[in-house]
C-alpha positions in Angstrom: -21.4 -12.1 -6.3 -23.1 -10.2 -3.5 -21.1 -7.5 -2.2 -20.8 -7.6 2.1 -21.6 -3.9 1.8 -24.8 -2.1 2.1 -24.9 1.7 0.1 -25.8 4.4 1.7 -25.3 7.9 1.6 -23.1 10.2 3.5 -22.9 14.3 4.6 -21.7 15.9 1.1 -18.3 17.4 3.3 -16.9 18.7 0.0 -19.4 21.6 -0.6 -18.1 23.3 2.4 -13.8 22.7 1.0 -11.9 24.8 -0.7 -10.2 22.8 -3.9 -7.5 21.8 -1.7 -8.7 19.9 0.7 -11.6 18.4 -1.1 -8.5 16.1 -3.4 -6.9 15.7 -0.2 -9.9 14.2 1.2 -10.7 12.4 -1.9 -7.0 11.1 -1.9 -7.4 9.9 2.1 -10.6 8.4 0.9 -9.2 6.5 -2.5 -5.7 5.2 -0.3 -8.3 3.8 2.5 -10.6 2.2 -0.1 -7.4 0.8 -1.6 -5.9 -0.5 1.2 -8.9 -2.5 2.4 -9.5 -4.0 -1.3 -6.2 -5.5 -1.4 -6.4 -6.6 2.2 -10.1 -8.6 1.5 -7.8 -9.4 -1.9 -5.3 -10.8 0.7 -7.0 -13.6 1.7 -9.5 -14.6 -1.1 -5.9 -15.2 -4.0 -3.5 -17.8 -4.8 -0.2 -17.5 -3.0 1.7 -14.7 -5.8 -1.5 -13.2 -6.1 -1.8 -13.0 -2.0 1.9 -11.3 -2.4 1.3 -8.7 -5.1 -1.9 -7.3 -3.5 0.6 -7.0 -0.3 2.8 -5.5 -2.1 0.5 -3.2 -3.8 -1.0 -2.0 0.0 2.6 -0.6 1.0 3.0 1.3 -2.4 -0.2 3.0 -0.8 1.2 3.7 2.6 4.8 4.9 1.2 1.9 7.7 -1.7 0.3 8.2 1.6 3.7 9.4 3.6 3.7 11.8 0.8 0.6 13.5 2.0 1.1 13.9 5.8 2.7 16.3 6.6 0.7 19.1 4.9 -2.0 18.0 6.0 -1.9 20.1 8.9 -1.4 23.1 7.1 -4.8 22.4 5.3 -7.6 24.7 6.0 -9.8 22.3 7.0 -7.2 21.2 10.3 -8.8 23.9 12.6 -12.1 21.8 12.5 -10.2 18.2 13.9 -11.1 16.7 16.8 -8.7 15.8 19.4 -8.7 12.0 18.2 -8.2 13.6 14.7 -5.1 15.2 15.7 -3.9 12.1 17.5 -4.4 9.8 15.2 -2.2 11.9 11.9 0.3 12.1 14.7 0.5 8.9 14.9 0.6 9.0 11.0 3.5 11.2 10.7 5.8 8.9 13.5 4.7 5.8 11.5 5.1 7.2 7.6 7.3 10.4 8.1 11.0 9.5 9.0 12.9 9.5 5.8 16.1 8.0 7.2 18.0 5.0 5.2 16.2 2.6 8.0 13.0 4.0 8.6 10.0 2.1 7.3 9.3 4.4 4.5 12.6 5.1 2.9 13.7 1.2 4.2 10.9 -0.6 3.9 8.2 0.4 1.8 9.8 2.7 -1.4 12.1 -0.2 -1.8 9.1 -2.6 -2.3 7.0 -0.3 -4.6 10.4 0.5 -7.0 10.7 -3.1 -7.6 7.2 -4.1 -7.9 5.6 -1.0 -10.0 8.6 0.4 -11.4 10.4 -2.8 -11.8 13.1 -0.7 -10.8 16.2 -3.6 -10.1 18.8 -0.5 -9.9 18.4 0.3 -6.4 18.1 -3.2 -4.3 20.6 -4.4 -2.5 22.6 -6.3 -4.5 23.6 -8.7 -2.3 19.5 -9.5 -2.1 19.9 -8.9 -5.9 22.4 -11.4 -6.5 21.6 -14.3 -4.2 17.7 -14.7 -6.1 19.3 -14.5 -9.4 22.1 -16.9 -8.3 18.7 -19.6 -7.1 17.2 -18.8 -10.8 20.0 -19.6 -12.7 20.9 -23.0 -10.6 17.0 -23.8 -12.1 17.4 -26.5 -14.9 13.6 -24.3 -16.0 11.1 -21.6 -15.4 7.9 -22.2 -13.6 4.7 -21.0 -16.1 1.5 -21.7 -16.4 -0.6 -21.2 -19.3 -4.7 -21.2 -19.9 -4.7 -24.1 -21.9 -7.7 -23.8 -23.9 -6.8 -20.2 -24.3 -4.9 -18.7 -27.4 -4.4 -15.0 -26.5 -1.9 -13.4 -25.4 -2.8 -13.0 -22.6 -2.5 -16.7 -21.4 0.7 -17.0 -19.6 1.7 -16.2 -15.9 4.8 -16.2 -14.9 5.4 -17.9 -12.1 9.3 -17.9 -11.9 9.1 -13.8 -11.8 6.8 -13.6 -9.4 8.3 -16.0 -6.9 11.3 -13.8 -7.3 9.4 -11.1 -6.1 8.0 -12.7 -3.6 11.0 -13.3 -2.4 12.6 -10.4 -2.8 9.6 -8.5 -0.9 10.7 -10.7 2.1 14.0 -10.5 2.6 12.5 -7.1 3.5 10.1 -8.2 5.8 10.7 -9.2 9.5 7.5 -9.6 12.3 8.1 -6.4 13.8 8.4 -4.5 10.1 5.1 -6.6 9.3 3.5 -5.2 12.8 4.7 -1.9 11.8 3.3 -1.7 8.4 -0.2 -3.2 10.0 -0.2 -0.3 12.8 0.2 2.5 10.0 -2.4 0.4 7.7 -5.1 0.6 10.1 -4.0 4.5 11.0 -4.2 5.8 7.8 -8.4 4.4 7.5 -8.9 5.5 10.8 -7.7 9.0 10.5 -9.6 8.8 6.8 -12.6 7.7 9.3 -11.8 10.2 11.9 -11.5 13.3 9.2 -14.7 12.2 7.4 -16.8 12.1 10.6 -15.2 16.0 11.9 -16.0 17.4 8.7 -19.7 15.7 8.9 -20.6 17.8 11.5 
């Protein structure tokens, strides 16, 4: 498959940064890359896989939320343009509140926990009970397998994907999806703006 991206080179901003700033820039670049990657895979994947890539994007935003506060205290913050400062404030507004009903604590963290830690014990018990009742009422559990493959990797437990998809959906409203979209775009824009500042 041919990549739509063209290779190129950028100024090596790490030559001017201390270790702490360098690691922060690397983390932001990886997070930005991963959000874009998962977003592009959402469009190309089948239903169950779409939900995985969406949940992965939410998990990445949850990790970015942890990074936002210390950024202003790092040495390179003195070089931020006004645009970069504004984008950082947007990220703080989007991701920093950690109250129970906030985007980060109320939506991103729970979805991250049950999607990647597989920890359903911290999920709203009413949601879990309702979804488990649905599964228990099924006469058979749906799964897929590659018929011409005898390896251990051949089975897909689609009933588990469906459970996770419904659980993720139970957290999402149109307003929450809009907030997530804005936060993801702001994270990418902040990273781009930061690198532009450091390249001057």
